[in-house]
C-alpha positions as CSV (number, residue, x, y, z in Angstrom):
1,M,-3.7,23.9,17.8
2,R,-0.7,25.9,17.6
3,F,0.4,28.1,20.4
4,S,2.3,31.5,20.4
5,K,5.2,31.7,22.6
6,T,3.2,34.2,24.7
7,D,0.2,32.2,25.6
8,D,0.5,31.3,29.3
9,T,-1.4,28.3,28.1
10,P,1.7,25.0,28.5
11,L,0.8,22.7,25.8
12,V,0.3,19.3,27.6
13,L,2.1,16.4,25.7
14,D,2.8,13.3,25.8
15,S,6.1,13.3,23.9
16,L,8.2,15.8,22.6
17,W,9.8,14.8,19.5
18,T,13.5,16.9,18.6
19,G,17.2,16.9,16.7
20,A,16.4,16.2,13.2
21,H,15.3,18.1,10.6
22,V,11.5,16.5,9.3
23,A,10.5,16.5,5.8
24,T,6.7,16.4,6.5
25,M,5.3,15.7,3.2
26,Q,2.6,18.3,3.3
27,N,1.0,18.8,-0.2
28,G,3.7,15.6,-1.8
29,H,6.8,17.3,-1.6
30,Y,9.5,17.1,1.2
31,S,8.2,21.0,3.1
32,I,10.8,20.3,4.9
33,I,11.7,21.5,9.4
34,E,14.9,22.1,10.0
35,D,16.2,21.7,13.8
36,A,11.8,20.0,14.1
37,A,10.1,19.2,17.3
38,I,7.0,16.9,16.8
39,A,4.5,17.5,19.5
40,V,2.3,13.8,20.1
41,S,-1.1,13.8,22.5
42,G,-2.8,11.0,22.1
43,G,-1.3,9.8,19.4
44,R,-1.3,12.5,17.0
45,I,1.0,15.2,16.3
46,A,-0.5,17.9,18.9
47,W,2.2,20.5,17.4
48,L,5.6,20.9,14.8
49,G,7.5,23.3,13.9
50,K,11.3,24.3,14.4
51,A,12.6,23.8,17.5
52,S,13.6,27.4,18.9
53,D,9.1,28.3,17.7
54,L,8.4,25.4,20.5
55,P,5.6,26.6,22.5
56,A,5.2,26.5,26.9
57,Y,4.4,22.6,27.1
58,E,4.6,19.8,29.7
59,T,5.3,16.4,28.6
60,Q,6.5,13.3,30.5
61,Q,8.7,11.9,27.4
62,E,11.8,14.1,25.4
63,H,13.6,12.3,23.4
64,D,16.3,13.6,21.2
65,L,16.3,11.7,17.6
66,G,20.8,12.4,17.7
67,G,20.2,14.1,13.5
68,G,19.0,12.5,10.6
69,W,15.9,13.1,9.2
70,V,12.2,12.7,9.8
71,T,9.3,11.4,7.5
72,P,6.0,10.3,8.0
73,G,5.9,6.2,8.8
74,L,6.2,4.8,4.9
75,I,2.6,2.9,3.8
76,D,3.1,0.1,1.2
77,C,-0.9,1.1,-0.2
78,H,-0.8,-3.2,-1.9
79,T,0.2,-6.9,-1.2
80,H,-0.1,-10.0,-0.6
81,L,1.6,-11.5,2.4
82,V,-1.2,-13.5,3.4
83,F,-0.6,-17.0,1.4
84,A,1.4,-20.6,1.5
85,G,4.4,-21.1,-0.4
86,N,6.1,-19.8,-2.4
87,R,6.9,-19.7,-6.9
88,A,11.0,-20.2,-5.9
89,G,9.8,-22.3,-9.2
90,E,8.1,-20.2,-11.4
91,F,10.8,-17.8,-11.5
92,E,13.3,-20.0,-12.9
93,Q,11.0,-21.1,-15.8
94,R,10.7,-17.6,-16.2
95,L,14.2,-16.5,-16.7
96,N,13.7,-19.7,-18.8
97,G,11.9,-18.0,-21.2
98,V,8.5,-19.5,-20.1
99,S,5.9,-16.4,-19.9
100,Y,3.6,-15.5,-17.3
101,Q,0.4,-16.2,-19.6
102,E,2.0,-19.7,-20.1
103,I,3.2,-20.1,-16.5
104,A,-1.2,-19.7,-15.3
105,K,-2.2,-21.9,-18.2
106,Q,-0.5,-25.1,-17.1
107,G,-2.4,-24.4,-14.0
108,G,0.6,-22.3,-11.5
109,G,0.6,-18.4,-11.3
110,I,-1.9,-17.7,-8.5
111,A,-3.8,-21.6,-8.9
112,A,-0.7,-22.6,-7.4
113,S,-1.1,-20.2,-4.6
114,V,-4.3,-20.2,-4.5
115,N,-3.7,-24.6,-3.6
116,A,-1.1,-23.8,-1.4
117,T,-3.1,-21.5,0.9
118,R,-6.6,-23.2,1.1
119,K,-4.4,-25.6,2.6
120,A,-2.6,-24.6,4.8
121,S,-4.3,-23.2,8.4
122,E,-4.5,-19.5,10.1
123,A,-1.9,-20.8,12.3
124,E,0.7,-21.0,8.9
125,L,-0.4,-17.8,7.1
126,I,0.4,-16.6,10.8
127,A,3.6,-17.7,11.1
128,S,5.3,-17.2,7.6
129,A,2.9,-13.6,6.7
130,K,4.4,-12.3,10.4
131,R,7.9,-12.7,8.9
132,R,7.5,-10.8,5.4
133,L,5.5,-8.0,7.7
134,K,8.3,-7.0,10.2
135,S,11.0,-7.2,7.0
136,L,8.3,-4.5,5.9
137,M,7.8,-2.6,9.2
138,A,12.1,-2.9,9.4
139,D,12.0,-0.7,6.9
140,G,10.0,1.7,8.0
141,V,6.8,-0.2,7.3
142,T,3.9,1.5,9.6
143,T,0.8,1.0,7.2
144,V,0.1,-1.4,5.3
145,E,-2.5,-3.2,3.2
146,I,-3.2,-6.7,2.4
147,K,-5.2,-8.6,0.3
148,S,-7.0,-11.8,0.3
149,G,-7.2,-13.5,-3.3
150,Y,-5.6,-16.7,-3.0
151,G,-8.4,-18.3,-1.1
152,L,-11.5,-18.2,-4.0
153,S,-14.1,-19.9,-1.8
154,L,-16.0,-18.3,1.1
155,D,-13.9,-20.3,4.2
156,S,-10.8,-19.6,2.2
157,E,-10.9,-16.1,1.3
158,L,-12.5,-15.5,5.5
159,K,-9.8,-17.3,6.9
160,M,-7.2,-15.0,4.8
161,L,-8.6,-11.8,5.8
162,R,-9.0,-13.3,9.8
163,V,-5.5,-13.4,9.5
164,A,-4.9,-9.6,8.4
165,G,-6.7,-8.7,11.5
166,V,-4.4,-11.4,13.1
167,L,-1.4,-9.7,12.2
168,S,-2.6,-6.0,13.2
169,D,-3.1,-7.4,17.2
170,E,0.0,-9.0,17.5
171,L,2.0,-6.4,15.8
172,P,2.7,-2.5,15.8
173,V,1.7,-1.9,12.4
174,T,-2.1,-0.3,11.2
175,I,-3.3,-2.9,8.8
176,K,-5.8,-2.4,5.9
177,R,-7.3,-5.3,3.9
178,T,-8.7,-5.9,0.9
179,C,-11.1,-8.8,-0.5
180,L,-9.5,-9.6,-4.1
181,A,-12.3,-12.0,-4.7
182,A,-11.6,-11.9,-8.3
183,H,-8.6,-12.3,-8.1
184,A,-8.9,-14.8,-10.6
185,M,-11.0,-18.4,-11.2
186,P,-11.3,-21.4,-8.5
187,P,-10.6,-24.3,-9.3
188,E,-14.0,-25.9,-8.9
189,Y,-15.4,-22.9,-11.7
190,D,-15.3,-23.2,-15.0
191,D,-17.7,-20.8,-16.2
192,K,-16.6,-17.1,-15.3
193,D,-19.9,-15.1,-14.7
194,A,-21.0,-18.3,-12.9
195,Y,-18.9,-16.7,-10.1
196,I,-19.5,-13.2,-10.8
197,D,-22.6,-14.7,-9.1
198,Y,-21.6,-16.2,-5.8
199,L,-18.3,-13.4,-5.7
200,C,-22.0,-11.0,-6.1
201,H,-24.9,-13.0,-4.0
202,T,-23.0,-15.0,-1.5
203,M,-19.4,-13.4,-0.1
204,L,-18.7,-10.1,-0.4
205,P,-22.1,-10.0,1.5
206,K,-20.9,-12.2,4.3
207,V,-17.8,-9.9,4.5
208,A,-19.5,-7.0,3.9
209,E,-21.7,-8.2,7.0
210,L,-19.0,-9.5,8.9
211,G,-16.5,-5.9,8.6
212,M,-13.3,-7.4,6.9
213,A,-12.9,-6.3,4.6
214,D,-11.8,-1.6,4.0
215,A,-12.0,-2.1,0.2
216,V,-12.6,-4.5,-2.4
217,D,-10.1,-4.7,-5.4
218,A,-10.9,-7.4,-8.6
219,F,-7.7,-8.1,-11.5
220,C,-9.4,-7.4,-14.9
221,E,-7.3,-8.8,-16.7
222,G,-7.2,-11.7,-19.8
223,I,-6.2,-14.0,-17.4
224,A,-8.0,-13.4,-15.0
225,F,-11.9,-10.7,-15.6
226,S,-13.3,-8.6,-18.6
227,T,-14.1,-5.0,-17.5
228,A,-18.4,-6.4,-17.9
229,Q,-17.7,-8.8,-15.0
230,V,-15.5,-6.1,-13.2
231,Q,-18.4,-4.1,-13.4
232,R,-20.5,-6.2,-11.9
233,Y,-18.6,-7.0,-9.0
234,F,-17.6,-3.3,-8.7
235,E,-21.8,-2.3,-8.8
236,T,-22.5,-4.7,-4.8
237,A,-19.5,-3.8,-3.5
238,Q,-20.7,0.0,-4.0
239,A,-24.6,-0.9,-2.9
240,L,-22.9,-3.0,0.3
241,G,-20.6,0.0,0.6
242,L,-17.5,-0.9,-0.3
243,P,-15.2,1.1,-1.8
244,V,-13.1,-0.9,-5.1
245,K,-9.7,-1.5,-6.0
246,I,-8.5,-2.3,-9.6
247,H,-5.4,-4.8,-11.5
248,A,-5.2,-2.6,-14.3
249,E,-4.3,-2.6,-17.3
250,Q,-1.4,-4.9,-16.3
251,L,-1.0,-7.0,-19.3
252,S,-2.9,-5.5,-22.0
253,P,-5.5,-2.2,-22.3
254,L,-9.0,-3.6,-21.1
255,G,-10.6,0.5,-20.3
256,G,-10.7,-1.4,-16.0
257,A,-8.7,2.6,-15.3
258,R,-12.0,3.9,-16.8
259,M,-14.3,1.7,-16.0
260,A,-13.2,1.5,-12.2
261,A,-12.7,5.6,-12.0
262,S,-17.1,5.7,-12.6
263,F,-17.0,3.7,-9.5
264,K,-14.1,6.7,-7.7
265,A,-11.8,3.6,-7.2
266,L,-10.0,4.4,-4.6
267,S,-6.9,3.6,-7.2
268,A,-6.5,2.0,-10.3
269,D,-2.7,-0.5,-9.5
270,H,0.4,-1.8,-12.1
271,I,-1.7,-0.3,-15.5
272,E,1.4,-0.2,-17.3
273,F,-1.1,-0.4,-20.3
274,I,-3.0,2.4,-19.2
275,E,-4.3,5.0,-21.9
276,E,-5.0,8.4,-22.1
277,A,-8.7,8.3,-21.8
278,D,-8.3,5.8,-18.7
279,V,-6.0,8.9,-17.2
280,K,-8.2,11.2,-18.0
281,A,-11.3,9.7,-16.3
282,M,-9.1,8.5,-13.0
283,A,-7.8,12.3,-12.0
284,E,-11.7,13.7,-12.7
285,A,-12.1,10.7,-10.1
286,G,-9.6,11.4,-7.8
287,T,-8.1,8.0,-7.8
288,V,-4.6,7.2,-7.2
289,A,-2.2,5.5,-10.0
290,V,-0.3,2.9,-8.2
291,L,2.9,1.7,-9.5
292,L,4.7,-1.7,-8.7
293,P,7.8,-1.6,-10.3
294,G,8.5,-5.0,-8.6
295,A,5.7,-7.1,-10.8
296,F,7.3,-4.7,-13.6
297,Y,10.5,-6.0,-13.0
298,T,10.6,-9.5,-11.3
299,L,9.2,-10.2,-14.7
300,K,11.2,-8.3,-17.5
301,E,8.2,-6.3,-18.3
302,T,9.5,-3.6,-20.8
303,Q,6.2,-1.0,-22.1
304,R,6.1,1.5,-18.5
305,P,4.0,3.3,-16.5
306,P,2.9,6.0,-19.2
307,M,4.6,8.6,-16.4
308,D,3.8,11.9,-18.4
309,L,0.4,11.0,-18.9
310,L,-0.2,11.1,-15.4
311,R,2.0,14.1,-14.2
312,Q,0.0,15.9,-17.2
313,Y,-3.7,15.0,-15.1
314,G,-1.9,15.7,-12.1
315,V,-2.8,12.1,-11.0
316,P,-1.3,10.8,-7.4
317,M,1.5,8.0,-7.9
318,A,1.4,6.4,-5.5
319,I,4.1,2.7,-5.0
320,A,4.0,0.2,-3.5
321,T,6.2,-3.4,-2.8
322,D,2.6,-6.0,-4.9
323,A,4.8,-8.2,-2.1
324,N,3.8,-11.6,-3.5
325,P,5.1,-15.4,-4.1
326,G,4.9,-15.0,-7.8
327,T,5.5,-12.3,-9.2
328,S,7.1,-9.7,-7.4
329,P,8.8,-10.9,-3.7
330,A,9.7,-7.7,-2.0
331,L,9.9,-6.9,1.3
332,S,11.3,-3.6,1.1
333,L,9.5,-0.8,0.0
334,R,12.1,1.1,-0.1
335,L,14.0,-0.9,-2.7
336,M,10.4,-0.4,-4.8
337,M,11.3,3.6,-4.7
338,N,14.3,3.1,-6.5
339,M,12.7,1.5,-9.2
340,A,10.0,3.7,-9.1
341,C,13.4,6.5,-10.2
342,T,15.3,3.4,-11.6
343,L,12.7,2.2,-14.1
344,F,10.1,4.5,-14.3
345,G,11.5,8.3,-14.4
346,M,10.0,9.2,-10.9
347,T,12.2,12.0,-9.0
348,P,13.0,11.2,-5.3
349,E,10.5,13.5,-4.6
350,E,8.1,11.8,-6.1
351,S,8.6,8.2,-5.4
352,L,9.1,9.3,-1.3
353,A,5.2,10.3,-1.9
354,G,4.1,7.9,-3.4
355,A,5.6,5.5,-0.8
356,T,3.8,7.6,1.9
357,L,0.9,11.0,1.3
358,H,-0.4,9.2,-1.7
359,A,-0.5,5.9,-0.8
360,A,-2.5,7.5,2.3
361,Q,-4.8,7.9,-0.4
362,A,-4.8,5.3,-2.2
363,L,-6.7,3.5,1.2
364,G,-8.5,6.6,2.5
365,M,-7.0,7.0,4.8
366,S,-5.2,10.7,3.3
367,D,-6.9,13.0,6.0
368,S,-5.2,10.8,9.1
369,H,-1.8,9.8,7.4
370,G,0.7,9.9,4.5
371,S,2.0,13.3,5.6
372,L,2.8,14.6,8.7
373,E,0.9,17.8,10.0
374,V,-0.9,18.8,13.0
375,G,-4.2,16.6,14.0
376,K,-2.5,13.4,12.1
377,V,-1.5,10.9,13.1
378,A,2.2,10.8,15.4
379,D,2.9,7.8,12.9
380,F,6.7,8.8,11.4
381,V,10.3,7.3,11.2
382,C,14.1,8.9,12.2
383,W,16.1,7.9,9.1
384,E,20.4,8.0,9.1
385,V,20.7,9.3,6.0
386,E,21.9,13.0,5.2
387,S,18.8,14.0,2.4
388,P,15.0,13.0,2.5
389,G,16.4,12.0,-1.3
390,E,18.9,8.8,-0.4
391,L,15.8,6.9,0.8
392,C,15.6,6.4,-3.2
393,Y,19.0,5.6,-2.9
394,W,20.7,3.1,-1.2
395,L,20.0,-0.9,-2.6
396,G,19.1,-2.0,0.8
397,G,21.0,-1.3,4.4
398,Q,19.7,-0.4,7.7
399,L,18.4,3.2,7.3
400,V,15.4,3.7,10.0
401,K,17.2,4.9,13.8
402,Q,14.4,5.1,15.3
403,R,10.1,3.5,13.9
404,I,7.2,5.1,15.5
405,Q,3.7,4.0,15.5
406,Q,0.9,6.5,17.0
407,G,3.8,8.6,19.5
408,I,5.0,5.0,20.6
409,I,9.0,3.9,19.7
410,T,8.6,0.2,17.6
């Protein structure tokens, strides 16, 4: 509730934050408030506006941020942070001319990570994922989506999802868990339809029963699963009350994004080869386009997402690291924001919206996260910059002055 300055009832707060300008990112724009004040109560924003308009208040703590700019905490809405080993050797292969598809056929790619992840203990996975997650957090990230998908068996997939839950308990970060069991074929299967049957009849029901996932994802591609196979998988997810997301049109146009939109998918990710019919379907369904410039860069792709079509149809565009051991070993969401500008032609404002408001929408969290508004969770970052556009300008560097999670400095 906002009080007028003449209201005799004081605003009772846990903390008050002043001394910086704010880019609230409301409606996907900077929506700037200069010399702002952010009032926090119960981990949420209780009042926001110019400090000169602040009503009477009582607070336990006052913080002068000492200049700079405040934005919503960054949201990395597509990662594969939990895995064992790495695939630096494949990186070298690709630089010597071997394609991603050829590496996959040789038993590399996702299959190599599956083998290593199955063998790793939960403690080993927690330790390695925690290091990667801390790098993202140090760069201003306050919310992260973590996918499974390197287990491909019930025990191993549940192990990955448990690890993601432990990370949420041990670090000051919000984590959303996604079951990506339809990521690749496990070595013990040679029939894709039989594996999809196993996912539908055994794995997804167990994941849902245990409450281990917030959403379900699938890799719809020639080297993974067909549109029809993913549709069956999504039908099961929908029946279990789990929202869906999709890796689609990364390497070829299969209509996966259009199919996912028929399920009101939260997002369609990659989408370099998406066609106009898919874009139209996404717009009608409210499905977010999650752009992953790290994979585009690492794989040396040349066909970028159809930015003009996405803008024409008003499809929200999010940005994520796609942090994974093979195709996007990226641990900086800010670097991905720069790449989205330089490689895909986004503006800095679009890019920042893509790592805040639209990323929250891609996780089904836009009611509580992604912009600084009264009633939303008080996750925000104060940056040592002179304008919000600098977040996409600097390649690296420590720009974070303060990282605030639910109103608490972390």
